[in-house]
Steps between C-alpha positions, in 0.01 A plus 500: 500500500808725516423607855725449800331293771599414854627141544171395660293654219728334245425171672127574482520590130675171421220305670226709337643447152481123549146517642365782288145356497482493882463750778824450693486499882857591594598415861663786689523422872151459641324613182436390145550806282379573146657757269437695179203381292430213744460748785264722305279206397510317833425808709170539316404133535604477865385851592832581670710815501736562210832652613844526339860389553836633380609281211826687436614851405228642724221371271193360676336168405128433571479254787250326728530211743321249722614327823656162422303324776172614337610450139255215431203732540640748250611232256145369512362837392750517213422150371126564528563796274653259247866580572805277532720571804872415520624469860863611515648406841838543669697177468809612697543678833646855517876487574590867460706439184231576242132463416337166579425258220136478391318270262143413405394205715145463365260651249143520622224504238118478516515129423797407723437690823518299821350767722224345711328838513450485124441130449153355538530178697230314307617606154814441299713793385604401149759647267439388141705490182379528141722420201444425134687212346440393141123444463414482871488720806673370811341594831642421843423621849641444848446599862842563653343498848381138468731347238224412253574540129295414190544527125290448188465593132227683311434569134320834521503818706131444571599184689774693680245761605275230643791341688616830649144558622498153654844519667478870597876570533629812674774544240584386147844504339558472125748601231489865395386394152176365649445811712533707182249277318167684456293182550685412819466853633127486426482173691685645798257791515238253621698446823545838664636371829776288346855640470712396202871534436740413217731203554656236279783248502764453236618149585348175381176450702530123509855522637391755763243257641727196483784682679273665756316188608770239441298304243623286216224623272193723519265205448500478881272805492304374199649771279640295213398654164349799683733785411262777606442350844872427544590858409239640744612277789870579450434873473292510817755295693785733397289799599435355845870427550592852395249667731535275804882478493498156660448133426138402440514166675128501578417529130551143387387536139225604263180298469378489142123521462245531223185706541313220324548299821253733670169668429562823311394805701538831322510833680131574436396166654717559807348846533137415416484207741662701783763228541751707701336840535146631484465635148339828603699605806820299434503378860578152627177500698229390263731276293514122471849500652350678803243220532753217470778661704475311827867403492720525808842544335660725241596190299135396500394842373747489214403142415133596496574783260707271272220242493252773417700630203560145377162317499558135418386310192608157615218313676747285697668802660163659575365183659811471718432844646127433537565172682729679749243775556232236554706313759580815697146637484364175637751507787447844650715420804802411287440806284493729804816344647690536172399864463607575858850362437524669161431828674830465687712479184680809366587572137756222456565581134591864553698432816700240311547731204649778713730258680623341178570838339687637801244769587339308787548551871514283811133579548435331164682192633280499811183548293598217268585277794170565679317410180696181436445401865125447444532295179505166691157592645358543149661177385354311796148632428525391136629153588164331440389715203330307222502751214799474268547877509538494880734202480725696263507790745588254777796369298627852425509605867865407539641427848702806613552400865879521490504840330240631746715385792810653343343843450343484847838447667692747285275809479346700785120495526472879463795622293540862382395620155854572379768238442808721552453602864511160673247360743381226259683182596384288794721443804684170492513476120862625461772487768695805378182708493412392853846603624476839331159559648636405843753781472219749452276343760775487759621846401256685726626308799860555399450879472318506834789316665757731340307810617489362855879432495580847364289668769685306768838579339440874456265565790272695258149380586340685203726334238301349212590276206275587203463429128386687190532434128741789441761441776433140594569411866642770731543589871332826604627702805356829620725813499507507882663152511760547225787514751421139597529367144780237471797566270414207271170667404523635144298818440235449226268802516444813710148608593376803693462313828693180438787325327489173308787247510591159367740234629692230311277238662181681401622554144592135466159395624327745268677359196406150606130590540474706185680238298266237639194702392633536146596134493156397632329687217737357241477147638120506533465606137731218392303251708167636365627453145594141577158427653332664201694280260399190698139599434568570132641145466146375565340748261343235276328323788385824662353622171319168466349553846396855412324386182327218688382741770361734234310218329363364827396846616312566174317168512408570864371841391282335233368256760426781745309697235305187402416423861389852588316568175325168447682438172466171313757289319469544123477181297744506208361303205764553235840637414548826314782345301303216342170688484295218651179625660627851426149636447359397838434763764245426770485734799217464748429776753814688406596814689734791433810436721587869541152647523387265774778636723366853463189669640329486159483121523156511665345623175610202291387139484675181380463422129557207268695487176467196275678473166608211285285225643243536221752616243438873552792724587374855438282671764350843435400683818261794478334703771496837673789715606599424860329164466823303545599396146862613542527345844366172366736465206803602710388252765506215249846601374639526854365156594663347192823688580503381863466140387804541275725617785396196704265680737152404614223721357202692644217279375270217599666285237728554204587277207716627219730416217827689514547805278811624323435875536266739679406813306305795633359818356331688784425866559622806315804719539700743289871448444588868483876444495469286187247739346231233491132559576279275709356344185845440348619327819184288492554400137871424550421269791217334309727454197767336717242253627369411154852445368632291790212309657459129427221251553653422842495862619263681735381845390295754691380809313311787656319766296687462173418786262370747757769757420353602164159573348218255564487359149877472465524344845230240454642410159848441645359300792289295258800417280718409800233264633480324165879475468546355848219252444584395144882519493652502850276272704631621836293495817359852494293713734377808313322763711319773307219758486449438131176302520505462123757225560244285682336401171842434343601264783168320478593398145846367594520129574773522766392820673246575771327808636509591868389811686515659843166468675323814623167564666270799445290583803144633469468856368520760771609814314305775331673429168357147502840332521592221741795448733785279379646226722829331401499126573860438381395157377606369160209325327466342159345710229565847364354835593398799291534770763802675655313698769752776454261775609411308816871468578541874444219557746670275758818701449318816617438663163270807532130412471448731201779329306360152574147596395623671184712194407200274539296721273771499231541121535128444445521703179807313373357155577173587327693627200705182475184289530371682192803390301691829515872460565616861511377819665450788258514871579124548508461221754775651719318833483169331584602329822792721591375854436336534836820428685708732278264798498423488865124545418426195706690322771636145474216395727243663269666332203484163670129559584439596138666179387292299744170632349557260215474210738197281424368529852487877468325474162231285658460733794452797265175340385358500851281791624574514874192720559270221390690212669401345831770367734393142423517566124848652544622187678347281230677705230837452673427124530429480125824682414693260719334196344600625155862536617499872439600577859 
């Protein structure tokens, strides 16, 4: 730069040039400092004061800093803002001969942070990698806090988008060429909370993996002939090594997977079914995860989430989970005992990760040990388990008795947070440490004895032996007793009222004590490292235990939900892979799993859904707004989904053939960032379904075509119904207000009409209309009414608006009954002029409309002056008999 910098600033510049894409936290004493552009940017994010420092020649450099002991909190804010943070620490002690050496010891990124304040215990924190290799995209992702790593290949960016939505990484790395790609940038715009950074490797990916994991060939990971996946895995591994600056012993390899092994869930399905968050408020409460989350451990929470993003297709795997849930639900005592013990287990995976990477503390050792200590209790409880799933868990709960005893005898029960200040290692573990501690323990008595001897020798009763960090040990004598000070006292310091001295004996003792303190700290750290490595030697077995605990906890959670909620075991009657019995779906007395946990549950009743038994697979559901159509179709999809993750379902009974995909098109929303209207979003989602659904899929569609004009909308809905029925053949629930479709469905051989039942109470209102009662019951047969005006009335619409709407509706319905399909200007003037001119109120207009009612026409013929009361009653009876009133 041509500028002269101080040696320390030169050191900073060298580090910054190497980590130009990071905010560098530069350790200076008790603070991490940031300079230049980093300081300007960080001060805004962290809301801290921006100052300056002399960088040489009297020129000031922008500067800000944070206390090193509170750095995690500030790093968390920076990573949440999508920044990478390079931690540059002192690696040598000051010796007075020059500046201390500093180097970057770790790079913290949104996807690699290990800060417990940022990490959600029941969710993974993934960093992902996207690369393009030949004709395929490689996609890998890993959680550095648990040691899990996965890799796959995809052919299109649309598939990548779906996988990113499923995995939900905190960070994505990719080559700069992909970041610069317009299609990739458009894809990334769909994930606003995800940070992405450029990174690539220049070595041979296959060799990177072989050398890193000590393999003979990459077929161990199932990566032979998968260049895209191999490239992605190698790139991500190199990135983790570069950021963590340590061996990744807890990351044992990459598990290759194919999305075809699981039910495909795109982002709209995850959102529309409220799988992890309520779609409207984006809160966990009101989601399916919220309903199922009865787990006791962090591992269980993460396992539950993984199962939920990977619904199974294989009937054998599903049945294994269901059998375990059944056994635990039927043995409530065992279930309660297991859950009580699980509640005493800490996050084994993340404790182990920190210890293996050298960032853990003695408290992590204690936490791990307390967790491993209860594993034999779990194993004993599962000793008589009958379900294969529970037997597998039993086998994976490895005996750790010796390691537990070792940690228990080597580490104190309540060690300090830091590992450099001593106080971690238990008494009796190391002889040298015990001797050094004895020096300090006995030191107080030694000083007391020395003080007593010196008082006797000098005759100065006020003589004191004291200690401070600046001068060490010293003898303090008041000014009035200075004449009695012995000649061997060496003057150390003069105060106003006293003098401080040392003696050769006191100095010798001081050196011994201070040296012992330094040696204790050094020795304890060495011993801690050795204990830590003993634990890391058993990393494979401990990880096996952690996975087993997570699986057991999730199955126990399923059993608890089934027991509390009265769920039933679904009967699986086919496999999604071979298509046998794929069309069968029989749900009796099904309930909405989320809704029944909320206060609104009292308004809804159980409903059936039967498809496939008689060859039909397309159900059209019509009925009023607020009648429960959307709830019903979502309820069916959620029940099918629950069965595929191996969970019991909220129903009286359930029998189904497995599906290969679940598609949803529910509700309406604009994508303003992409410049797409509600109707465009609706059509894109519908198009995706029509292109990708198969005869083994489940589709729920709600109000297709409502985002455009009535005739356009009903035409689109009509064509979609025909296409799904004639060409796709998927199990479909189609909820709509287009009653014109009822006649279409009636002519289709594999489709049936259903509607939401309503009841109209006797007329009580001056406008002659009745009250509407929602029954929330799905019944066979279509309906020709939407009751929209009645719903508007229930919503609190002003009375004048409701009455006016009814008058207009009467006109329109009469017009349509006469064969007219469009409203011309004269007709608009005829029944709309009153409202526009203000010459009559909406109420008057409605009364005018009502004069055309047959009952009123009949009453016009009656002369009330020549009518007796008995004749009036008889006239009303005649009108009623004729059905006029």
